[in-house]
C-alpha angles and dihedrals in degrees: 000000000000112000111267116241090230141029117264091249089064092055090048091050089053091050092052091053092047092048091049088057091044090054091048089055093043093242120160094189136016121209110200115203100163108101095214090051090050089055092045091055102038110016089236109154125181142117091249102110094101084086120051117280133162141181117223121209114189116200095231105031123095100227134036122234131230117213121186145113113338095234089054093051085082087064089052091056088053100044111021122083099218126100114275095256089061091065106079129181129201116223121272093241089071093063116111099333125144095219099052139024133210090238089062088061094041091051090051090049092052090048091053089048090054094242100111096096139064124039113335123187119208134179106244099179100055115129097233099041106096129203089244092052091052093046093051094045095050092043089057092051105049094157094060129089110221124210129185107252095174112157095008090120093034092063091050087051093051092081108065128212121228089257091055091049090055090059089048090053090054091046088053091057089053091049090053090050089051093054090047089052090050092052090051096045103041116086138133110293095020116123117242091231092055091052090048091053091057092045092052091047088058092046096051096036092062108175137306087270102048142012127247121230132220104274119241089237121039120243114280121208115173118191130177115340091353088070090073090069114058101208106040113133128232127266138173089283113134122231113250133220116276093014125153110222123198117203126199107182138153146192125224128194121179085348094302109128134207119186126213126181125185139162130229131192122214108209125337116007112235117231091244091057092047093049095045092047089054090056093046094049092048088048091054090053088053091050092051091048090052102046111097139114115294095027118114124237091243091053090058091052091048091057089057094044093052089057099048093043086063087060093048092252133131134197116189099184125078119273101219151354142201117277138186132117111016145175128189136316096033139017096201121104093218093230119088116037123183097225141105112290098027103117095178109142112228117239134192107273096037112126120199132184104218108198118184103195121172109189108190135178103300097344142048147193129215131187125166144165134196104230130196117206107225133188090260100037125292146316126213104227091192113066116187133125109278100202119106106272110231118207 
């Protein structure tokens, strides 16, 4: 068995919190379709989610169950903490066939188990849970009442344990190494893809003491006009002279992700970049001054907005979100958002990636930090110079 990332008591503590929320919602069973939530509950870790898989949490049973493809049940025996009989695989002849679906088999299994009745919560917004999968599952369980339990587990996850924070600290070191690799690799005439290769080597290589993971989002390096659009992917384009390059990178260790965005300038820094960077850096200081227990997410965003308004700037998108354990295609937890209207009160143990991106006409600047809310205020887990790096 592969060493679990956490002690068994931590998994049991998580289950208690999840079951408390299930009881509050009058749920007899929870079907977990979000891959990150499955890992959070069971420890299961594998690139198997391209076929349907779920984790089932009954209100009254001691252990959860993982159900997925039979060949991947072997991975469950290696990575999940439950007893072997709680790792269940559906037969291979249910994989990617037009005449049958894995959820047909899973529904039949739940019926035989006696769990296909009562109030069942299910995550309806998970990336890898398709409309067809939901239709086939519910059709096979006609005596159950289904309720949307989207984000039930995510909100439990939003408060990190000390052990989780340690993984985020390690992930922060990897993120810093990735930005350092980007600074070293990017230069006029260098292809974007070649710079990305060196960045990913730093991300996966981790350190002598721990491995890095594939990040839930790929590295983003935005040079020239591409920097005006925050999510454009790399190509074989070569960096030009006097380009401003925005970097949104991350480190991941045991699936825990820390984000780190920075900006570098190739050649002479234009006045517009210098002036905007001044506003962004001052805005980050305001954010860090605002983050503490008892403050709302929207209050943190307001502190940033008050700074950039003084510079005549505006940013319409949110400036941060809760992070933790993550699988592709996204490292956000989908809970806390630093934006107007989010009245979530910050608590010790919350971790947010505050990213202050200003995407202008033909250029852009990004600066971010991964921030832990502590009992006395906050701690920036990422620690790397914020100023625009001139090369």
